[in-house]
N, C-alpha and C positions, 0 to 999 in steps of 0.2 A: 442406412435401414430405411426401408418403407415407412416405418412407422416416424422416424425423425422429418422424413421429405413431408409427410402428412402434416404433421405438428407444424413445420416451418411454412407450409402453404396456407395453411388457417391462420397463421398469424400475420402472414403478408395481407391476407383476404381482410383481417379486421383491420390491421393498421390503415389499409387503403380506404376504409369507411371513414376516418378521421375522427374519430370519439376521443382516443387518448391524445391528440392534439390539443384538445380544447384543456385550457389551465383549470377551470372548476373541476372538469374530471381527474387532471393530476392531482389537484389537492383534495378531492375526495378520497381518492384511493390511499394517498400517504396517509392522511388520518386513519382511515381504517387499519392500515398496518400499523402506525403508532399504538393505537388501542389494544389491538390484539397482543403487540409486545408486553403492554404494561398488564393487561390483565393474566399474562402466562409467563411471568417473571420466573417463578419457581420451576415451571416446567423446564426453561431453558437452562436455568440453573442446574437442575437434574440432568440433562443432557450432557451439559460440559463437564460435569464431576464423572460422569459415567465414562467419556471419551478420554478426558486427561486430567481427571482428579483435580480440578479447579474449585478452589473454596467458593462459597458464595460471594464473598468480597472481591476477590480476584476476578470472577464472573462478570459481575457487575459493572465494576470499575473499568475493564480492558473490553468488553463486548458491549453488554446490555445496554450501559449507560452513554459509550461513544455512538450507539447507533441512534438512541433516543434523541441525544442532543444534535446529531444531524439533520435526522428529519423536523425537529424542531426549528432548528436555522432555517432548513430548507422552506420549509410552510411560510415562515415569516418573510422571506426575501423572493419567493418564486415568481410572482406577478410581475415584479420589476423586471428581474431577469429574463423572463419570456417576452417582454415586450419589444417591438421592433426600435430600434436605436436609430435616430436622426446622426447622420455625420456631415463633416464638412465636404464640399465640393469643389474642384479647382475651377478658376476663373475662365480655363479654357473651355469649360464645358457649360458654360452660362448660356441660358438660363436653365437650369435643372435643380432636382433636390436627390440627395443619397441617402440610402437606410441600409441598416444592418438588421436582416429577418432571422431569428435563431429558428432552426427547424430541427427537429429529431432525424436521427439517421433512418430508423425503421426498425428492423428486428436485430436484437444484439444478443451476442453469446457473453454469459458470467460464469468463469470458471474459477472456483474459490478453493483455498488449502484448506488444511486440518488443523493447523495450530490455533488459529483465532477462527473457529468455523463458523460464526455466528457473525460475528462484526465483519467479516471480510468477505462475507456472501452479502448480507442485507444493506451494508453501506453504499456499495457500488450499486445494487439495486435500486436502492432510494434513489440515485444518481440517475440511474437510467429511466426512471419513472417520472421523475420530475422535468425530465427533458422531453417527455413524451413518446418514449419508445415502447416496443412490444419487448419481451426478453425471454431469452431460454437460460433456465438458472441449473449450472452442472456443480453439485456439492462435492467435496471430497470422501471418497469411499473408506478414507482412513478413519474420519470421524463420524461412524454411522447413526449414533444415537442423535447426534446434532441434524444429521441431514436428513433423517426422518423426520424428526421434529420441524424443520424446515419446510421439507416438503409438503408436511400436513398441512401447516399454515398455509403456504400458498395455496395451496388446493382448495382450502376452506374459505379464504378471500378472492381469489381473484380465478376467472375463466382461463382455461390452458390456452386459448386463442389471443388471450393478452398477456399472461404470465405463465410460464411453463416450467416444470422441474424434471430432471433426468438424472437418475440416479443409476449407480454403477460405476465400474472401475475403468481400467486402460481402453478395454475395447469401445465401450462407449464415448469416452473422450476421443479417440480416433475416428468413429464415425460420426461424430457431431462437427468434428474438424474438416471432415470432408465436404459438409455443406458449406453452402454460401450464406453467410451472414452482413450485415451491414457496419457490423463493428463488434470486435471483440475484446473483452476486458478480462486478463488473465493476471492470476498471483499465484506464484510459485516458484518454484528453481529456475536456476539460469539455463539449465540443459532443456529442461521442459519449455521454456519461455522461448528457446532458440527453434524448436519443434512446432509450436504454437505461431510463431512468425512465419516459419517456411509456410505451413500449411494454409495460412492467411494471404500470402503473396500470391497462391494461384488464383485468387478472385480479387486482389487488390483490394482487400479488405484492411480497413484502418484498424490498429491495434493499441491499446494500452498495455504496458508489461509491468508489474509489479513484482520485482526479484529480490535480491538479497546481496549476498556478498560479505566480506570481512571487515565489519565495521571496527574501527579504531576507537580507542578511550585513551585519551592522553592527560597525563597527570606531569605539571612541572612543579618547581620546586617553590613557587609562590602559594600554591594550591592549599585550600583550606582541607588538609588529609582528612579529617575525621568525618567533615561533610561528604568530602569526595567517596570515600569508602563505603559510606551509608547509600549514598544515591547509586553508587556503580552496583553494589549488591542486589538493592531492590530493581535496579534494571536487568541485570545481568539474568537473575535468577528468578524473575517473574517468567511463569508459565515453565520453569525449569529449563531457562535458556532457550525455548522453542518460538523465538520471536526473531523476525526479519532484522528489526532493527535493533535487536540487543548488542551491547557491547560485545564483538567477538575478541579483543583481545585488549591488553592494556600496554602503553608505551610510558612507562614513566621515568623521570628524571632520575639518573642514578644516584644521587645525593639523598633521594626521598623514598627509594625502593622499599627498604627494608620497613620503615615505618607506615607505608602505603599495606605493604601485605599483612602487618601485623593488625593495622586497623580493619583490613577486609576480613580477616579471620575473626575478630571480635563482633563484626556486625553479622557475618553468616551466623554465630553462635545465638546472637541475642535475637534475630528474626526468627532462625528456623529450629533452634535448641541444638544441643550437644550431639543429638541422634536425628538427623533431618530425615531420614528414612522412615521413621516413627511418626513424624509429623503429619497430620491428618490434612494439614491446610497444604503441604508441598505437593505440587503437582507431580506427575509421572511421564515417562516418554510413552509416545502415542503408541507403540507397538514394539515386537520383539526385534525386529531388524532394525528398527532405528536405535534401540536399547544396545544391541551388539556392535553397531555402527559407532556410536560414542565412545563405547569402552575399547574400541581398537583404538581410537585416537589417544588413550592413554598410555598404550604399551610402551615401556620404557621411558616414560616421562619421571620427570622429577617432582613428586607430589607434596606440597607443601601442607597442605590441609585437604581434607575431604579424602575421596577417591573410593569410598564404598558404593556397594551396590546391591540390590535387592531384586532379583530375576523374577520372583514370583511376584510382586507389586510393581515391575518395570521403573523402579526409581533408582536413581544415580544421584549421589549426595553432591552438594555444590563443592567444587574442586578447584583448589588455586595450583596452577603448575607453573613453576620456577625453573631457570635455566634452558629457558626456549629460545631456539632462534629461527630464522626464515626457513631453514631446511626440516625443520621439525615435523612430524607427520600432522600435529594438530594446527599447522599454520599452512597446510596445503589444500584446504576447503574448509566453507563455511561450517561452523562448530554444530550449531542449531542444538545446542545441549548446555548442560552445567557444568562445562568446565572453562576456567578463566586463564588463559596463559599470560604471564608476564615477561615483556621485553624491555629494554632499557635504552636511553637516549642521553648524548650530552649536552645538545643544544639542540632547539627550535629548528634549525636551519633542517640538521639531519632528519627532524622528524619529517619535515616535509618533503625531503629528497625518497624517504623509505615510503612512504603512502603513495606518493605520486608516483613509484617505479612499479606500482600493481595496479590492477583493475579498479576503477571508481567505486568507491563503497556505497550502499545506500545510506549509512549514518556515520557520523564522526559527532564525538564528544569531547569537549576540551575542558579541562577543570585549571582555571588558572586566575590570578588577579592582575595580571600584567596586560594591559589593553594594547600596549604594542605588539608584544607576540599573539594575542588574540587575533589583531588585525592582520598578521602575516598568514596566520592560518586561513583565515576566512577569504583571504585574496588570493593563496596560491595553493590551497587543495581543492579540487573538484569533487562533491559528493551529494548525493541526494537531498540530504537535510540533517539537522542536528540539534544540538544543544552546547552554551556555554555554562559550564557548572552544574549540568545535570544530564540524565539519559533519558531518552524514549518519549518523554512528555511532550516533544515537538509534535508527535502526529495527533495529539488530543486536543485537536482545534480545529473549527471549521473556517477559521479565518485565514489560514495558511495552505496551499496545495502540499500533499504529501505524495512523494514519487521518487524516481531513482534516475540516474542519469549514467549513459554508457552503459558498462556492464551488468549495472545494478538495475535497469530499467528506463523506460521511457513513457512520458505522460504522468499525469497528476492528478490527484482527485481530493475531495472533500470541500464542503460547502459549495462557493459558486464554481469551484474547479471542478467538482463532479457535474454539475450542470453543463460546464463548457465542453466537459469530455465526450459526453454523450448527444452534443450537438453540434450540427453544422451551421455555420453563419453565412448565411445568403446575402450577398451584395446587391443592390439594387440601384439603379439610377433612373430617375423619372425625369424626361427631357419635357420642356415646354413646346406646345404646338404653336405658340403665338410666333415665335424669331426661329429662324434658321440662318444661322451663319455659313455663309457660301465657302469661306476660305479651305474646307477640308476636302472639297469636292474636286475633282479634275474638270478641266485640266489646270496643272500647277504652276504654270508660267509667271513668275516673277512673283510667287507668293512666299518662297523661303525666308526670305527677309522679314516679312511680316512674322511668319510663325516662329522665328528666333524671339523676336520682341515679346509675342505674350507668353511664351512658355518658359 
């Protein structure tokens, strides 16, 4: 579309002026963003409540607070990250000096999802800004209240030639992906991620894909069952299960299965009440299409607890499913809803084989007191990231990258990794003009033996 071409032309022209490469400029813009968030927390919470029925506590803990912490951490370290780094030089290049210069890619596209619409838009945007890029932000049309709020925020704070927002649905996504960007950062489903990568390949545009998958939660016989149940319920039913790193299913050692299911049921009632659908703090499904899809995964399933739904409020109660196998409908796709299937195992070798037989998950959680078994899981299963004896919290830190592997995505961000993701590392060797070693120049007669000695 002509308007997108004009927008990108303006951003490239602005980037070419070099203003956003200046570290002082980047810091000033991040401070403006941070200040706006602090002053408009209630409006952000209201938008998240409107889109997903998130309580103020959940909205702050999982969206606003994480973004603020990311920006604060970035402001503290940005000057160091952005400075050229001196590195060693091989003796064969004597005399010379070697440096790595971090430089921004240019104009980047950030495509964000609806489930954590504020956090998963503004955290990568802060990464793009701290690296010195211009950016086009495309929020999800499925979370319209938060999309409108972020569009207003960005238009208020930044010129469109620096940061621009494109609202709209699938047509807008497709039109943007037809354009050439210098980097694309996408968060969403595996299928759409494949489409994004295909479109990016036409321009050889590098991408980060933050996807998902079926993340297992393993509980063995040595685990603290009460604590495991509490932390599983918290991580699973956060945002009503609409979390890319939510425990998708449980693999519990057969000897403690009944005990775990009983404790999970108790924790659900304690956290959400006997009627979760009437709990004003319990989030809803994002829309009716998603509501119906999740209900369809329960058809014919053995429901141990929950199963109730309210179409008028788009709510589905926290639900435990037993007698599940790998062929069950609920095991054929990422659930992305408040259904918790329970499968069993006999020993940890069986778990490793079962998980490795399927695409790499975005997250894995393991509840155990056995360090030997813990070591086996960490060593022999590939996944994006995870926790031992907890769920979800591994992404709430600026000290580790968050991202997937294989089918669950590529690339990582948070903290320094956000800066690195949106930065090209330019390698420079500066040679001395005082000495010019003649061995490298032709003719090469009788020089090979000497070359072998010095290399």
